[in-house]
C-alpha positions in Angstrom: 18.5 -8.0 -0.5 16.2 -11.0 -1.3 13.0 -8.9 -1.0 13.5 -6.8 -4.1 14.1 -10.0 -6.1 11.1 -11.6 -4.6 9.0 -8.5 -5.5 10.3 -8.7 -9.1 9.5 -12.4 -9.4 6.0 -11.9 -7.9 5.2 -8.9 -10.1 6.5 -10.8 -13.2 4.4 -13.8 -12.4 1.2 -11.8 -11.9 1.8 -9.8 -15.1 2.4 -13.0 -17.0 -0.9 -14.5 -15.8 -2.7 -11.2 -16.5 -1.3 -11.1 -20.0 -2.4 -14.7 -20.6 -5.9 -13.9 -19.3 -6.1 -10.8 -21.4 -7.0 -8.9 -18.2 -4.8 -6.0 -17.3 -7.0 -5.2 -14.4 -6.1 -8.5 -12.8 -2.5 -7.3 -12.4 -3.6 -3.9 -11.2 -5.7 -5.2 -8.4 -3.2 -7.9 -7.4 -0.2 -5.6 -7.2 -1.5 -2.2 -6.1 -2.0 -2.6 -2.4 1.0 -4.2 -0.9 2.6 -1.1 0.5 -0.3 -0.8 2.8 0.3 -4.3 4.0 3.9 -3.7 4.8 2.9 -0.5 6.6 0.6 -2.6 8.9 3.3 -5.3 9.3 6.0 -2.8 10.4 3.7 -0.7 12.6 2.0 -3.7 14.3 4.9 -6.0 14.7 7.9 -3.6 15.0 10.4 -6.3 14.3 11.8 -5.4 10.9 15.0 -3.5 10.5 14.1 0.1 9.6 16.1 0.5 6.4 14.7 -2.8 5.1 11.1 -1.6 5.8 11.8 1.8 4.0 13.2 -0.1 1.0 10.1 -2.4 0.8 7.6 0.4 1.4 9.1 2.7 -1.2 9.5 -0.1 -3.7 6.0 -1.4 -3.4 4.5 2.1 -3.4 6.5 2.8 -6.6 5.0 -0.3 -8.1 1.5 0.8 -7.1 1.9 4.3 -8.5 3.3 2.9 -11.8 0.2 0.9 -12.2 -1.9 3.9 -11.4 -0.1 5.9 -14.0 -0.8 3.1 -16.5 -4.5 3.4 -15.6 -4.5 7.1 -16.1 -2.8 6.8 -19.5 -5.6 4.5 -20.5 -8.4 6.9 -19.5 -6.8 10.4 -19.7 -8.8 12.1 -16.9 -10.2 15.6 -17.3 -8.2 18.7 -16.1 -10.3 19.2 -13.0 -9.7 15.6 -11.9 -6.0 15.9 -12.5 -5.8 19.2 -10.6 -7.5 17.8 -7.5 -5.4 14.6 -7.7 -2.2 16.6 -8.1 -3.1 18.8 -5.1 -3.7 15.8 -2.9 -0.6 13.9 -3.9 1.3 17.1 -3.7 0.3 17.5 -0.1 1.5 14.0 0.6 4.9 14.7 -1.0 5.2 18.1 0.8 4.6 16.5 4.2 7.0 13.6 3.5 9.7 16.1 2.6 9.2 18.0 5.8 9.4 14.9 8.0 12.2 13.1 6.1 12.1 9.5 5.1 13.0 8.1 8.5 10.1 9.7 10.3 7.7 9.2 7.4 8.3 5.5 7.5 7.6 4.9 11.2 10.9 6.1 12.6 9.5 6.4 16.1 7.7 3.0 16.1 10.2 0.9 14.1 13.6 2.7 14.6 13.0 4.0 18.1 13.5 7.7 17.2 12.2 10.1 19.9 8.7 11.4 19.5 8.7 14.9 17.9 5.6 16.7 16.9 6.2 18.9 13.8 5.1 22.5 14.0 6.0 23.2 10.4 3.6 23.5 7.4 1.5 21.6 6.5 1.3 19.9 9.9 0.0 23.0 11.6 -3.0 23.2 9.3 -3.9 19.5 8.9 -3.2 16.4 10.9 -1.9 13.3 9.0 -1.4 15.4 5.8 0.2 12.4 4.0 -2.8 10.1 4.4 -5.3 12.9 4.0 -3.4 14.1 0.9 -3.6 10.5 -0.5 -7.3 10.3 0.1 -7.9 13.7 -1.6 -5.6 12.6 -4.5 -7.4 9.4 -5.2 -10.8 11.0 -4.6 -10.0 13.6 -7.2 -9.7 10.9 -9.8 -13.4 10.0 -9.3 -14.2 13.4 -10.8 -13.5 11.9 -14.2 -16.6 10.0 -15.5 -14.7 7.5 -17.7 -12.2 6.6 -15.0 -14.9 6.5 -12.4 -17.0 4.1 -14.5 -14.1 1.7 -15.1 -11.9 2.0 -12.1 -14.1 3.1 -9.2 -13.4 -0.1 -7.1 -9.6 0.5 -7.4 -9.9 4.2 -6.3 -12.3 3.4 -3.4 -10.0 0.6 -2.3 -7.1 3.0 -2.2 -9.1 5.6 -0.2 -10.3 2.9 2.2 -6.8 1.6 2.6 -5.4 5.0 3.5 -8.3 5.5 6.0 -7.5 2.2 7.6 -3.8 3.2 7.9 -4.9 6.4 9.5 -7.0 4.6 12.1 -4.1 2.2 12.7 -1.7 5.1 13.4 -4.2 6.8 15.8 -4.8 3.6 17.7 -2.8 1.8 20.4 -0.3 -0.9 19.6 -2.0 -4.2 19.6 -0.8 -7.5 21.0 1.7 -9.3 18.7 -0.4 -12.5 18.4 -3.6 -10.5 17.7 -1.7 -8.5 15.1 -0.5 -11.6 13.3 -4.0 -13.1 13.4 -5.4 -9.8 12.0 -2.7 -9.7 9.3 -3.2 -13.3 8.2 -7.0 -12.8 8.2 -6.7 -9.7 6.1 -4.5 -11.5 3.6 -6.8 -14.5 3.3 -10.0 -12.4 3.1 -8.4 -10.1 0.5 -7.4 -13.1 -1.6 -10.8 -14.7 -1.4 -12.4 -11.4 -2.5 -9.9 -11.2 -5.4 -11.0 -14.7 -6.6 -14.6 -13.8 -6.4 -14.2 -10.6 -8.3 -12.2 -12.4 -11.1 -14.4 -15.5 -11.2 -14.9 -14.9 -14.9 -11.4 -16.0 -15.5 -11.2 -18.4 -12.5 -8.2 -20.5 -13.5 -6.1 -17.3 -13.9 -7.5 -15.9 -10.7 -6.6 -19.0 -8.8 -3.1 -18.9 -10.2 -2.7 -15.3 -9.1 -4.2 -16.1 -5.7 -1.6 -18.7 -5.1 1.1 -16.1 -5.8 -0.6 -13.6 -3.5 -0.7 -16.1 -0.6 2.9 -17.1 -1.2 4.1 -13.6 -1.4 2.0 -12.4 1.6 3.3 -15.3 3.7 6.9 -14.4 2.8 6.3 -10.8 3.9 4.7 -11.9 7.2 7.6 -14.3 8.0 10.1 -11.6 7.1 8.4 -8.9 9.2 7.7 -11.1 12.2 11.3 -12.0 12.8 12.7 -10.2 15.8 15.8 -8.1 15.3 18.9 -8.6 17.3 18.3 -5.4 19.3 14.9 -6.6 20.4 16.1 -10.1 21.3 19.1 -9.4 23.4 
């Protein structure tokens, strides 16, 4: 149960720095992408207890979607943008309801559930409907000119992250040491990019970067520990 508390402390620290800097976007970019990171941790390492992974993934996705809603309330996208976004995210929700939470959150890879190809809608008309739905949903937001002008990097980063998760799920399982090197590299590169993008408020960016590295390291340590079933 430590992880939700750590998430709360991390989010509170980032929001406090963001408030001090007068830059809401600093918090948005620092907190919006962690669910993709735990997807990669769980899928590549396959050491975390499944219920713990589901808890983390849903908690971090809820945080990301809350920040997205805050962005939308700031810009109030046009009806066409909202309609396309709703259709995309609706497809994601529909597919997740059909699969159930266990299979949605890597029940086969992490929990060891048997492989089962769904022949229900929407899986018979589109492969990977959850990730495709997310990409359509985020892409729909770009139809609004105001949101596109201000937040296009955020939206494109979400689309790219979903695409990378799609490639990950279609690929073969990679060696554990290579996976850890890739995950650490992704964390460090992402943090460096964050510092560069917020160089205008460099002291605040550096404070946030320290929190990002500390939180990311905590996740990697937690997800790389082998479970009892895998050790015996």
